[in-house]
N, C-alpha and C positions, 0 to 999 in steps of 0.2 A: 504494500500500500504506500502511495505517495503521502507526503505530509505538508501541512502548512506550518509556518514557524511564527509563533507569537512574538511580540516585541521584547519579551524577556528571555527569548531564545528557546523556550519550551516548544517541542515539536508535537503536533497533533495530527493523527491520521485524517486525511482529507475527505473521507466519507464516514459518517457516523451512523449508528443504528438507534433510531428513536423508539422509546418504550412507553409513550403516552397511551393510556388505555390498555396496556398489557396487564391483565388481571392478576391479583395476588392469590393465585391458586396453582394447582399442578399444571393446568393448561398453560398458564403464563410462564411458569418455570420452564416447561418444555420448549416454548417459543424462544425464550432467551438462550436456552441451550443450543437450539438449532442455529440461531444467529451466530453464536460462537463457532460452531462447527463450520458454518458457511464462510468464516474468515473474519468476522467483525471483531475488532479489538478496541474500537471507539464506541462506547455505549453511553447514551444520554438518558438520564432519569431525573427525578425530582422528588422532594419530600411529598408534594401533593399527588404524585402518581401512586404512592403506596406500594412500591415494588422494589425498593432498594435492597431488601433482604433477599429477594429472588435472584437479583443480579450477583450479590455476594455469594450465594450458594452455588449458582451456575459457574462462577469463576473458580471457586474452590474445587468443585467436582470435575472441572474440565482438565485439571492437572497442569494447566498452563500458568506460568508464573504471573503473579499480580502485576509485576513491573512491565509485562507485555501489553497491558491494557491501559486505555485512557478512559477514565470514568468521570462523568459530569453529574453533579446534582445541583439542585436549586433550593434556595431558602423560600419556604412557603409564605404566602401573604400573612397568615396568622402568626408566623414566627419572626416577623420583622421587628427590629429593635436591637440594641446592643447585646444585652445579656441573653435574650431569648434566641438570638442568632447563634451565640456560642453554645447554648444548651441544646438547641435542636440539632446543631451540627454534630455534637458528640453522639447524639442518638443515631444520626445518619451513619456515622463511622461504625457504631456497634452493629447496625443492620447490615452494612456492607461487609463487616468482618475485616476491616483494614485500618491502618493507622493514618491513612491520608486519602484525599480525593485529588484527582488531577486538575479538576476545574470546578469552581463553586460560583454560582450565579445568583443574583437577586431575581426571583422569578417574574415579578410584575412590579411596575413602579408605584401603583396606587392601590393599596389594599382596601378592601371593602370597609366602609365606615371611616376612612381616613382621608377624605377629600380635603379636609382642613389642615392636616399636619403631615401629609405624605412626604413633603420635602425634608423635614427634619428626621422622619422615620427612615427614609432612604440613607441619609447621611450617617445615622447611628448604626444602621445595618452594615453599611460599607466599612465603617471604622472597625467593626468587629471582624469583618472579612480581611481587612488589612492586617489585623493582629494575627489571624489564622495563617495568612500568607507569610508573614515575617517569622512565625513559629514553625514554618514548613509543614503545616498540616494540610495545606493545599499548594499545588504547584502553580496555579494561575487563578485569577479572580476576574469576574466580569458581571454583566447584566443580561437581562432577557426582556424583550418587548419594550425597551426604552427608546422613546422618540427624542428629538433634539431638545425639547424643553425639559425633559426629564434628565438627560445627560448634562445639560448646562448647569442645572442645580447641583449635581454631584461634583462636576469638575471645579466649581467655584469654592468647594468646601473640603476637598479631600487631598491626600498626598499621592496616592497611586492611581494612575489612569486605568480604567477598565481595559482588559486585554481582549475581551470578547463581548459582542452584543448579538444575542440570538433573537432573530426576528422571523416573523412570517414573511417568506419571500418565495415567489414563483412567477411564472410568465404573466399572470393576470394581476399580480399585486407586487410590484417591484420596489415600492418604497424608496424611490430614487433619492429623495432629500436626505433621509437618515443614513442610507447606505453611503452616499457621498461624504456626509459629515464624518462617519466612522473612519472612512479611508483617510481623511485629513488628520485624524488623531491616531492613526496606526492601530485602530481597533478592528480585529478580525470579525467579520459578519458571518454568522451561521444561519442557515435557512431551516426553519421548521416548516413542515408542509410543502416541501419542494415539488411533490407530486399532486398538489392541489387537493389533497385528501381524497384521491380517487377520481377527481374530475378531469385529470389528464387523459383518461381512457375515453375514447370516442371523439376527442378534439381533432378536428380535421387538419388543422395546421400541424399539430404534433405528429399526427399519423403520416402526413405527407413527408415531413422531414425524416421521420423514422424509416420510411421506405427508401429514402435516398441513401441511408447508411446501413440498411439491413439490421436495424435495431428496433427496440420497442419504445413506446412513448415515455416510459419511466426513465430509460437510459438517456433519452434526449433531454428530459427535464433536469436530470442530475448533471449532465454535461454542460447544460446552460449555466447552472450555478458555478461549476468549476471554472468555466471560461470567464465568468464575472469575478473570479477570485473570492467566491463565497462558498463556504463549507456546507454541503447538504446533509440533512439528517433524515433520510427516508425511513418510513416505518412500514413494515409488512409482516404478516404472520405466514405468508406463503414461502415455503422453503426454496422453491425455484426462483422466485423474485428476489429473495435474499441474495442469491448468487448473481443474478443478472444485473441487479442494481450496482454491483461493484465492477461489472465488466464494461467499463466506459473509457478505458485508457488506450484503445486501439482506433479511435476516430476523433475527428475534430469538426465542430460545426463551422460552416463557412460564414463569412461576414454577412452575406445576404440572409442566411438562415437566422443568425443572431438578430439582425435588423427586423426580420419578420416577427420573431418572437417578442422583441422589444415593443413592436407596434401594438401588441395585445394588452399593454398595461392599462389598468384602471385605478381608480381611487377608492373603490368600494367593494372589491372582491376579497374581503378579509373574512376570517373566521371569528376572531376576537379582537376588538380594538383596545389598545392599552388604556385609553381614557374612558372605556366603558367596561371596567373590570367586573362589574356585577354579573355581566353575561357569562364571563369565564368562570366565576365562582359558583354560579348556579349549576353550570355544566359539571364542574368538579364534584359538587355535592351529590348530584344525581349519579355520577360515575362511582363514587365511593359507596353509595347505597347499594348499587347493583353488585359491587364486588364483595360485599359483606357476606 
């Protein structure tokens, strides 16, 4: 696997495996196990996904050294704040069965019920993460779903610039302003939902480009991210697609194909908007109820 290099010289595999909605049960465990067998070493989770322990178990039982993996987790909205960030992180370490994470992110900028004090809450959360980074409990720190005004607030009040910003990014929702902003700050952009949560299937533009390269639409979407210097985090429980999603290093999209995909950009084809966090929280609550 090729890698991206963060500004602190930490290398991160350039395609990750997303675990959003991977259930905390035997089925979910087997899915993560299959992803590891398929070759994934970069795995993205979160406290809110409720599956950190499954990932730890799958890594341990794989027989592959922990150091071969790059594992990301995210501080849940309900755990933002200085001490609660430290406490919840220790719980995440126990669940993973490790003494470190490779990357730690603030999951969302505005927790539910904190429209009035999210700025200070983000700062306190980040200061706790800076401490974890200095103590080498994490190899890198960053944010997720932060737009320009959220990052501006942080950068005015912190010592360490985020190394990563994980955003919803795909052909129909390119978030050009925040992507450009991150690049000026040397912040690596990661893409969640690079396959448009299944909507890439049946898209005529993607299918036409896929035929040009004898690839599938998922591979085209992933390559689109990579050629934009954005790290994709595709999610699938299909074993075959786990493998094909990584088979993207033997072709290159043409400038014309990139331009055609660029022309599909919209401002409203998002799943969850960072400033409308209650929508995300309601979905997470429903997901957790189902997984119980």
